[in-house]
Structures are given as structure tokens and as C-alpha cells.
C-alpha positions as CSV (number, residue, x, y, z in Angstrom):
1,M,-13.2,0.6,9.9
2,I,-14.7,2.8,7.8
3,R,-12.1,5.6,8.9
4,R,-8.9,2.8,8.8
5,L,-10.0,2.3,5.2
6,A,-10.0,5.8,4.6
7,R,-6.7,6.6,6.0
8,A,-5.2,3.6,4.3
9,G,-6.5,5.3,0.4
10,D,-9.2,2.2,-0.2
11,T,-11.8,5.8,-0.7
12,E,-14.2,3.5,-2.5
13,R,-14.8,0.4,-0.3
14,A,-14.8,2.7,2.7
15,W,-18.1,5.2,0.4
16,E,-19.2,1.7,0.4
17,L,-19.2,0.3,3.4
18,F,-20.6,4.2,4.7
19,S,-23.6,4.1,2.3
20,E,-24.8,0.4,3.0
21,A,-24.7,1.1,6.5
22,G,-27.0,4.0,5.7
23,L,-24.9,6.6,6.8
24,D,-25.3,8.3,3.6
25,G,-28.4,10.0,4.0
26,E,-30.0,12.7,6.2
27,T,-28.1,13.4,9.8
28,A,-27.9,15.4,12.6
29,H,-24.7,13.0,13.8
30,A,-21.7,15.3,14.0
31,D,-19.1,12.5,13.7
32,T,-21.4,10.9,11.0
33,L,-21.0,14.1,9.1
34,S,-17.5,14.7,9.5
35,L,-17.0,11.4,8.2
36,K,-19.3,11.5,5.0
37,G,-17.0,14.9,4.4
38,R,-13.8,13.6,4.5
39,L,-15.1,10.2,2.1
40,T,-16.4,12.4,-0.2
41,K,-13.2,15.1,-0.2
42,D,-11.2,11.9,-0.9
43,R,-13.5,10.6,-3.9
44,A,-13.3,14.2,-5.1
45,L,-9.4,14.1,-4.9
46,K,-9.8,10.6,-7.0
47,A,-12.5,11.8,-9.2
48,P,-11.6,13.5,-12.9
49,P,-11.6,17.1,-13.1
50,G,-14.9,18.0,-14.7
51,Q,-16.7,16.0,-11.9
52,R,-14.5,17.0,-8.7
53,S,-15.9,20.7,-7.9
54,P,-20.0,18.9,-6.7
55,L,-18.2,16.4,-4.4
56,L,-16.0,19.5,-2.7
57,R,-19.0,21.8,-2.6
58,A,-20.5,18.3,-0.6
59,A,-18.0,17.8,1.3
60,R,-17.5,21.3,2.5
61,Q,-21.3,21.4,3.2
62,A,-21.0,18.2,5.2
63,Y,-18.5,19.6,7.4
64,L,-20.1,22.8,8.4
65,R,-23.0,20.8,9.2
66,A,-21.2,19.1,11.7
67,A,-19.6,22.2,13.1
68,L,-22.4,23.9,13.8
69,I,-23.9,20.9,15.5
70,R,-20.9,20.7,17.9
71,P,-17.9,23.4,18.6
72,A,-15.1,21.4,17.5
73,T,-11.9,22.4,15.3
74,Y,-11.9,19.3,13.1
75,P,-14.4,20.2,10.6
76,L,-14.2,23.8,10.5
77,I,-10.9,23.2,9.2
78,N,-11.4,20.8,6.8
79,A,-14.1,23.1,5.6
80,A,-11.7,25.6,5.2
81,T,-9.3,23.3,3.1
82,I,-11.7,22.2,0.8
83,A,-12.6,25.6,0.3
84,L,-9.8,26.4,-1.1
85,L,-9.3,23.1,-3.2
86,D,-12.3,24.5,-5.1
87,G,-10.8,27.9,-5.9
88,D,-12.5,30.0,-2.8
89,R,-9.5,31.7,-1.7
90,Q,-11.8,34.2,0.5
91,E,-13.9,31.9,2.2
92,A,-11.2,29.5,3.2
93,G,-9.1,32.5,4.7
94,A,-12.8,33.3,6.7
95,L,-13.0,29.8,7.3
96,A,-9.2,29.4,8.9
97,E,-9.7,32.5,11.1
98,R,-12.7,31.5,12.8
99,V,-10.6,28.5,13.5
100,L,-7.5,30.1,15.2
101,E,-10.5,32.7,17.3
102,M,-11.6,29.2,18.2
103,L,-8.0,28.1,18.9
104,D,-7.1,31.0,21.1
105,S,-10.5,31.2,23.6
106,G,-10.7,27.9,24.4
107,A,-14.2,27.7,22.9
108,H,-14.5,24.6,21.0
109,E,-14.0,20.4,22.3
110,A,-11.2,19.1,24.1
111,E,-8.7,17.6,21.5
112,T,-5.2,16.1,21.4
113,A,-2.1,18.4,21.9
114,Y,-1.3,17.1,18.2
115,W,-4.1,17.6,16.5
116,L,-4.8,21.4,17.9
117,S,-1.2,22.1,16.7
118,A,-1.7,20.7,13.8
119,T,-5.1,22.4,12.8
120,R,-3.5,25.9,14.3
121,A,-0.6,25.0,11.6
122,E,-3.0,24.2,8.9
123,A,-5.2,27.7,9.5
124,C,-2.3,29.4,9.8
125,L,-0.9,28.3,6.2
126,L,-4.4,28.7,4.8
127,L,-3.7,32.4,5.8
128,G,0.0,32.4,4.1
129,R,1.5,32.8,7.4
130,D,4.1,30.6,6.2
131,E,6.8,31.5,9.6
132,D,3.8,30.6,11.9
133,A,2.5,27.5,10.1
134,K,5.7,25.6,10.4
135,S,6.4,26.7,14.0
136,A,3.1,25.4,15.0
137,L,3.7,22.2,12.4
138,A,6.9,21.5,14.3
139,D,5.3,21.7,17.9
140,A,2.5,19.0,16.8
141,V,5.4,16.5,16.0
142,R,7.0,17.1,19.0
143,Q,3.9,16.8,21.0
144,A,3.4,12.9,19.1
145,P,6.8,12.2,17.6
146,R,5.2,8.5,17.0
147,A,1.7,9.4,15.2
148,W,2.6,8.2,11.5
149,E,-0.6,8.1,10.2
150,D,-1.9,11.5,11.9
151,H,1.6,13.1,10.4
152,A,0.9,11.3,7.3
153,S,-3.2,12.7,7.1
154,T,-1.5,16.2,8.5
155,L,1.5,16.2,5.5
156,R,-1.2,15.1,2.9
157,H,-3.6,18.1,3.2
158,F,-0.8,20.8,3.5
159,R,0.8,19.2,0.4
160,L,-2.5,19.9,-1.6
161,I,-2.8,23.1,0.0
162,I,0.8,24.7,-1.4
163,E,0.5,23.3,-4.4
164,M,-2.8,25.6,-4.6
165,L,-1.0,28.4,-3.3
166,G,1.6,27.8,-5.3
167,T,4.7,27.8,-2.5
168,S,7.5,25.5,-1.8
169,P,6.4,22.6,0.0
170,D,10.3,21.6,0.7
171,W,10.0,22.7,4.5
172,L,7.6,19.3,4.9
173,D,10.4,17.0,4.3
174,A,11.6,17.6,7.9
175,H,8.4,16.3,9.2
176,R,7.9,13.0,7.2
177,P,7.4,9.9,8.5
178,P,10.0,7.3,8.0
179,A,10.8,4.9,5.1
180,S,10.0,1.9,4.5
181,L,12.6,-0.6,3.4
182,H,12.5,-4.3,1.1
183,F,15.1,-5.7,1.7
184,G,16.6,-9.5,0.6
185,G,19.8,-11.1,-0.1
186,I,22.3,-14.3,-0.5
187,I,21.5,-17.1,2.0
188,R,25.3,-18.6,2.5
189,I,27.8,-15.6,3.3
190,A,31.3,-15.9,3.4
191,P,32.7,-17.0,7.2
192,D,35.9,-15.3,6.2
193,Q,33.7,-12.0,6.4
194,P,33.5,-11.0,10.1
195,S,32.3,-7.3,9.5
196,S,29.2,-8.2,7.0
197,A,26.5,-7.5,10.2
198,M,28.0,-4.3,10.7
199,R,27.8,-3.2,6.8
200,I,24.2,-4.2,6.7
201,A,23.9,-2.3,9.8
202,E,25.8,0.6,8.6
203,A,23.3,0.4,5.0
204,V,20.2,0.2,7.1
205,E,21.3,3.1,8.9
206,A,21.9,5.1,5.7
207,V,18.0,4.9,5.5
208,R,16.7,4.8,9.2
209,P,13.3,3.2,8.1
210,G,10.5,2.7,10.4
211,F,8.9,-0.2,8.4
212,A,10.9,-3.3,6.5
213,F,9.5,-6.2,4.2
214,G,11.5,-8.8,3.0
215,A,11.7,-12.5,3.8
216,L,13.5,-14.5,6.3
217,A,16.0,-17.0,4.5
218,A,18.9,-17.7,6.4
219,G,21.5,-15.1,5.8
220,A,21.1,-11.8,4.9
221,D,17.8,-12.0,5.3
222,I,17.6,-12.7,9.1
223,I,20.7,-10.7,9.7
224,A,19.2,-7.6,8.5
225,A,15.9,-8.6,9.9
226,E,17.7,-8.5,13.3
227,I,19.3,-5.4,13.2
228,L,16.0,-3.9,11.6
229,L,14.3,-5.1,14.8
230,E,17.1,-4.0,16.8
231,R,16.9,-0.1,15.5
232,G,13.0,-0.2,16.3
233,A,11.3,-0.4,12.4
234,E,8.3,-2.5,12.1
235,L,9.1,-5.6,10.4
236,H,6.8,-7.6,8.1
237,V,7.2,-10.6,6.4
238,V,6.1,-12.0,3.2
239,L,7.4,-15.8,2.8
240,P,7.3,-17.5,-1.0
241,S,5.9,-20.8,0.5
242,T,4.1,-21.8,3.9
243,V,6.3,-21.2,6.8
244,E,6.4,-24.9,7.3
245,A,8.2,-25.0,4.1
246,F,9.9,-22.3,4.0
247,R,11.7,-23.1,7.7
248,R,12.2,-26.6,5.6
249,D,14.0,-25.2,2.7
250,S,15.6,-22.0,3.2
251,V,16.5,-21.9,6.8
252,G,16.9,-25.5,8.6
253,H,18.3,-27.0,5.6
254,F,21.4,-24.2,6.4
255,G,22.0,-25.2,10.2
256,A,19.7,-25.4,13.1
257,E,21.4,-22.3,14.5
258,W,19.5,-20.6,12.0
259,E,16.1,-22.4,12.9
260,G,16.4,-20.6,16.5
261,R,17.1,-17.1,14.6
262,F,14.5,-16.9,12.4
263,D,11.6,-18.5,15.1
264,A,12.9,-15.4,17.1
265,V,12.3,-13.0,14.4
266,L,9.5,-14.5,13.1
267,A,7.9,-14.2,16.5
268,A,8.8,-10.4,16.6
269,A,7.8,-9.8,13.1
270,Q,4.7,-7.5,13.4
271,T,2.8,-9.2,10.2
272,V,3.7,-12.3,8.5
273,E,2.1,-13.3,5.1
274,A,3.1,-16.5,3.2
275,L,2.0,-17.9,-0.5
276,E,0.0,-20.8,1.2
277,D,-0.8,-22.8,-1.8
278,L,3.1,-23.6,-2.3
279,D,4.3,-26.3,0.2
280,V,8.0,-26.0,-1.3
281,V,10.0,-22.9,-1.9
282,S,10.3,-22.6,-5.7
283,E,11.8,-19.9,-7.8
284,S,8.7,-18.3,-9.3
285,G,7.2,-18.6,-5.3
286,I,10.3,-15.7,-4.4
287,F,9.7,-13.7,-6.9
288,V,5.9,-13.2,-6.4
289,S,6.8,-12.8,-3.0
290,D,9.2,-10.6,-3.3
291,E,7.2,-8.8,-5.8
292,M,4.4,-8.7,-3.1
293,A,6.7,-7.4,-0.5
294,M,8.1,-4.4,-3.1
295,G,4.4,-3.5,-3.7
296,M,3.8,-3.6,-0.2
297,T,7.2,-1.2,0.5
298,I,5.4,1.5,-1.9
299,R,2.1,1.4,-0.6
300,Q,3.6,1.5,3.1
301,A,5.5,4.5,2.0
302,Q,2.8,6.1,0.3
303,M,0.1,5.5,2.8
304,L,2.4,7.6,5.1
305,E,3.4,10.1,2.6
306,S,7.1,9.0,2.9
307,S,9.6,7.2,0.9
308,A,10.9,4.1,0.2
309,A,14.4,2.4,-0.9
310,A,15.6,-1.4,-1.6
311,L,18.3,-3.0,0.3
312,R,19.9,-5.3,-1.7
313,I,23.3,-7.5,0.0
314,G,25.2,-10.2,-1.6
315,D,25.5,-11.2,-5.3
316,G,23.0,-13.2,-7.4
317,P,20.0,-12.8,-8.9
318,R,18.0,-11.0,-6.3
319,A,20.7,-8.5,-5.1
320,L,22.1,-7.9,-8.3
321,G,19.8,-6.4,-11.2
322,S,16.3,-8.6,-10.9
323,A,13.1,-7.5,-13.4
324,L,11.6,-6.4,-10.2
325,D,14.6,-4.0,-9.2
326,T,14.3,-2.8,-13.0
327,A,10.8,-2.2,-12.0
328,W,11.5,-0.6,-8.8
329,Q,14.2,2.0,-10.4
330,R,12.1,2.8,-13.1
331,R,10.0,4.2,-10.4
332,G,12.7,7.1,-9.4
333,L,13.4,4.2,-6.3
334,P,16.9,4.0,-4.6
335,I,18.3,0.7,-4.2
336,H,21.0,0.5,-1.3
337,R,23.7,-2.5,-2.0
338,V,26.4,-4.1,0.5
339,A,28.7,-6.4,-1.5
340,L,29.4,-9.7,0.4
341,D,30.9,-13.0,-0.9
342,R,29.1,-16.1,-1.0
343,D,29.9,-19.3,1.0
344,E,31.5,-21.6,-1.7
345,R,31.4,-24.7,0.8
346,G,29.0,-27.0,0.4
347,A,25.7,-27.5,-2.2
348,A,22.7,-25.0,-2.3
349,L,19.5,-26.4,-2.2
350,P,18.4,-27.1,-5.9
351,L,14.7,-24.7,-6.2
352,P,12.0,-26.0,-8.9
353,A,10.9,-23.6,-11.4
354,F,7.2,-23.8,-10.6
355,G,5.1,-21.3,-12.8
356,R,3.9,-18.1,-12.3
357,E,0.8,-16.8,-14.4
358,A,-2.6,-14.0,-14.4
359,I,-5.6,-15.8,-14.9
360,V,-8.3,-13.3,-16.2
361,A,-12.1,-14.8,-15.7
362,L,-15.2,-13.8,-17.8
363,P,-18.4,-15.3,-18.0
364,S,-18.6,-17.1,-21.6
365,R,-21.7,-15.0,-22.6
366,H,-19.8,-12.4,-22.9
367,N,-17.0,-11.8,-25.6
368,A,-13.6,-12.2,-24.8
369,G,-11.9,-10.5,-28.0
370,A,-9.8,-7.9,-26.2
371,L,-8.3,-10.5,-24.1
372,A,-7.6,-12.8,-27.1
373,E,-6.4,-9.6,-29.0
374,A,-4.1,-9.0,-26.2
375,G,-2.4,-12.4,-26.8
376,A,-3.4,-14.4,-23.7
377,Q,-4.6,-18.2,-24.3
378,L,-8.0,-18.9,-24.3
379,Q,-10.3,-21.6,-23.0
380,S,-13.4,-22.3,-21.3
381,S,-14.5,-23.5,-17.5
382,A,-17.9,-24.2,-15.9
383,G,-18.9,-21.4,-17.8
384,F,-16.2,-19.2,-17.8
385,S,-13.5,-17.8,-20.4
386,I,-10.7,-18.1,-18.5
387,A,-7.6,-16.0,-20.7
388,R,-3.8,-17.0,-19.0
389,F,-1.1,-14.2,-18.8
390,G,2.6,-14.8,-17.9
391,D,2.4,-11.3,-16.9
392,P,-0.1,-9.4,-14.7
393,V,0.4,-6.1,-15.8
394,A,-0.5,-7.2,-19.1
395,A,-3.4,-9.3,-18.2
396,A,-5.0,-5.8,-16.3
397,R,-4.6,-3.5,-19.2
398,A,-6.5,-6.5,-21.1
399,A,-9.1,-6.6,-18.6
400,L,-9.5,-3.0,-19.2
401,R,-9.6,-3.1,-22.7
402,E,-12.4,-5.6,-22.6
403,L,-14.4,-4.0,-19.8
404,A,-14.5,-0.8,-21.6
405,D,-15.4,-2.6,-24.7
406,G,-18.2,-4.8,-23.4
407,H,-18.8,-4.0,-19.9
408,A,-17.9,-7.8,-18.7
409,P,-17.7,-8.4,-15.2
410,L,-14.4,-9.6,-14.6
411,G,-11.7,-11.0,-11.8
412,I,-8.2,-11.7,-12.0
413,A,-6.0,-14.2,-9.8
414,Y,-2.4,-14.1,-10.0
415,G,0.3,-16.3,-8.2
416,A,3.1,-19.0,-8.3
417,F,2.0,-22.6,-8.9
418,D,3.6,-25.9,-8.7
419,P,2.3,-27.2,-12.4
420,A,1.5,-31.1,-11.0
421,M,-1.2,-29.7,-9.0
422,G,-3.4,-28.9,-11.9
423,D,-5.4,-25.7,-13.0
424,A,-9.0,-26.2,-11.6
425,E,-8.6,-24.4,-8.2
426,R,-6.6,-21.1,-9.6
427,F,-9.6,-21.2,-12.6
428,E,-11.9,-21.2,-9.3
429,T,-10.4,-18.7,-7.4
430,A,-10.2,-16.4,-10.8
431,M,-13.8,-17.0,-10.9
432,R,-15.0,-16.5,-7.7
433,I,-13.1,-13.2,-7.8
434,A,-14.8,-12.3,-11.3
435,G,-18.4,-12.9,-9.4
436,A,-17.1,-10.4,-7.1
437,A,-17.4,-7.3,-10.0
438,L,-18.9,-3.9,-9.6
439,P,-19.5,-2.0,-12.4
440,G,-17.1,-0.1,-14.1
441,R,-14.3,-1.9,-11.6
442,I,-12.3,-5.2,-11.5
443,P,-11.8,-7.3,-9.1
444,L,-7.9,-8.6,-8.5
445,S,-6.3,-10.7,-6.1
446,R,-4.2,-9.3,-3.9
447,S,-0.9,-10.5,-5.2
448,T,-2.6,-9.2,-8.7
449,A,-2.6,-5.5,-7.1
450,L,0.5,-5.6,-5.1
451,A,2.5,-6.7,-8.8
452,L,0.4,-3.5,-10.0
453,T,2.0,-1.3,-7.6
454,L,4.9,-2.4,-8.3
455,A,5.1,-2.4,-12.0
456,A,2.2,0.2,-13.3
457,P,1.7,2.7,-10.8
458,E,-0.8,4.2,-13.4
459,L,-3.3,1.5,-12.9
460,R,-4.9,2.6,-10.0
461,C,-5.9,0.1,-7.3
462,E,-7.7,-0.2,-3.8
463,N,-8.1,-3.0,-1.2
464,F,-11.7,-4.1,-1.4
465,G,-12.1,-6.5,2.0
466,F,-12.6,-10.3,1.2
467,I,-14.5,-13.3,-0.2
468,A,-15.1,-16.7,1.0
469,S,-14.1,-19.5,-0.8
470,A,-13.9,-23.3,-0.5
471,H,-9.9,-22.9,0.4
472,G,-9.6,-20.0,2.5
473,D,-10.7,-15.9,2.6
474,I,-9.3,-13.7,-0.6
475,A,-8.1,-10.5,0.2
476,L,-9.7,-8.4,-3.0
477,S,-8.6,-5.2,-4.4
478,M,-10.2,-3.4,-7.2
479,L,-9.0,-1.7,-10.2
480,A,-11.0,1.3,-11.5
481,P,-10.3,2.9,-15.1
482,A,-8.0,5.5,-14.7
């Protein structure tokens, strides 16, 4: 579990679990030392420059101790790279030479063919033998062409090395994992456009994604999802309501044929995430689910050292310049468009607007001055001050100012809601999230963190497990000051 968290970039949660398990003390276990080295290195790379060197030295020592216990190439090559990152190019080169000697002699523990070739490539790169590094990395990728997370880990290391050496990283692009795609489009495609599926397929082929995120409304969404699955993409579905409500409102309303196709695609999806608090499809629910899916697309691309793109099909707000697409393009991410006409026959299903709100909760004993100054509506509930924001980014920035002013334990919940259901459950969720606060960090709901991923990349969030509530488990992220 700790390794999975580390690979996903959730460094602080991984380190907390490592420490809670008592693994951060003295040990003679090589695997534990290697994991300690990896987590300490990741913490160093996220730390302010002035705090980085001590952590890098601690990481290097952990790896070197692991290498003394067992003749493995993994800790030694990591110690070499960390030496370079800490400015000790001579030590990096000496350790890289030792790695190559181990690989050439075969005097090392067994490892997969991918990692043996990738390790050779990294050692050559550290020694300035760029052509040998390129050849060895190409060989590694041939050995395991779909080991995307392994490729990403290697590319991440190589990028750091190349930045330190001041050479060009362009040659790494040929080995990046496939792109991640967010897709969405119109429900009613005009029947006189028999080439619509072909045109969508052409747009998908232009991106060639390995991972796709979106909803499954009748029409463009389902057609795109079917094409993505046919081309081997991993499909992740995000719905703006419960599955049952979405099937009724956005699929079944348009005919039984779509229901069968929806069920087949849903069953083939890698993951399905739904806004379980909403039993009707609404405009606000669609906004939040699109926001979440776009944040997930970006995170997947970041985790795999790859790229993100969007596909918009047809006309309407979801296809032609929504506020979310504006945020997407501000990040420099491309949008591919397929212009298809809408079928104007028959009435569209009217959608309720509902509401969308970010709630910041903090105990009433703390001054909520920074939240009030940010323009939030303030009220009291069960010993907490509740600040209501229309925008999750504004809520997060105000909460960070509040944290800086008084170190208050805050929490943020964000999402779409049915006004007829009242505020009590949402307030309770925000208060429970605030109860998970850690010194110097603000706990957030998953939807808040994904909204920040899309619209405020400078606000750094990491996944942080779950907390229980009367309404089910709540997925948490943590926001830390920059």
C-alpha cells in the first residue's frame, strides 16, 4: 500500500503510514531501507530548496545501507542519482560505475528484464554516455511495452538527471506512456450523419489515449466510450448522479437501444465513480462530475509522466467553450473537436439547475476573519463556523490564509446539491473532514482536490485515505501551503 501511494505521488500519506508502522527507525531489513530511501527522496523533491539537502543525504544513506545488506542494483542506482541531485557528481559517477560492474558480472540479485535494462540506461545517463542510455532504455521498453507505471518512474528519474546535467530531454518523449483523455459531447446526434462514429474514431486515433475519463450519456459519450474500449483504452466513468438516476435520465429517456449499450460499456469500465448524493441528473451535477473527470485525467497524465487531452463532440455548453474548458486551456492542454449536428426532433429532458458550493468548516473557538474577508457567507453549526463559497478555488485560498493566520483545523467539502435536501448533511461532512486536519495541512473532499487539480495547479493536493461517516466513507486529500 505504501509503495502504491508513493507511485501515485501521495508522498505525505505514504510517509505517515511508513512511520505509523514503525518502519522509520533503525533497521537491517534491505527492503525497508530501500522504501525509506524512496520516500525520503520524494519528500526532499517536494521540500523547499533550503530543506532539500538533508533529506537527500538521508535518502542516499538509506539506499547505501540497503546495498550493503544485499547485492541489488536498485538501491545502488538510486543512491547514485540522489548523489547527483545533491550536487555530488563525482560520487554519482562512482556509484554508477559500480552498478554497471554488477550488471556486467551478473553478481546481483535477480530482477526483471525491464528493470535491468532501465538500470543500465540510468547508470549510463549519469556517466554522460547518452547514446548507450538511449539504447538501453529502448531495450527496457521493448521488454515490457505496457508497464506504464514502471516507464513513468524511469522517465521521472531521467528527467531529474537531465535537468541536473543541463542536456536536452526531448528523446524521452518517444518512450512516454500513452495520453489520458477526457471526453464529452451531445446526447442527440442527428440521424442523417452516418459517418459520426467514424469521425469520432478519427479524433480518438489522433490522440491515441491509453486512459479515458468521462460520462456515458446516450449519444456521443457512449459512442466515444465504445471506440475507446475497442482501441484498448482503460475506461474510467464519472457520473453526475447515482448510476440508477443517470441510466434513467441520460440514457433510458432516449431509447432502449442506448440502455443496452450503456450497460455493456459500464460493465467494461475499469472504474465507475458517481455522485451518490444526487438521485436526479442536474446541471450542477454535470458540472462537478466533468470537473472531477478532468482533474482525474490530469492526475493520471502527471502520474505517468505523460500528456492529457480533451475531446469535445457536437455543439452545446459541454462541447463549445465551457468554463471548465477555459481552465483546461489555461493549463496549455489541447482540446480536439468533432463538429456534429444535434437531432432537433423531440423535446430534450429538462434538467434542474440545483446548487454547487464549497463549504469550509472550522471550530467556532477560532477566528474566521480570513474567511469573512474572502467574501464567504458565515454561519454557525454544532460548534463550527461554516463559510460558504461558490468556487472551490476561492475556498481553498481563503482556507490557506486562515491556516497561516491562526493554524486553525479547517476542512473543505465541495459538490453539487439539491437545495430541497437542506444543508445539514453537507455541513456535517465538512465538519468531519475538518476533524481530520493535521498541523499545517487542510483536509479536502476528493471533489475539492480534483477541482483544484484542474483550475489551480499551484495548490498542491495529495490523496490521504478515507474517514468514516454516517453516510459512508469520505475520500480525503490534503492541501499544504506552497
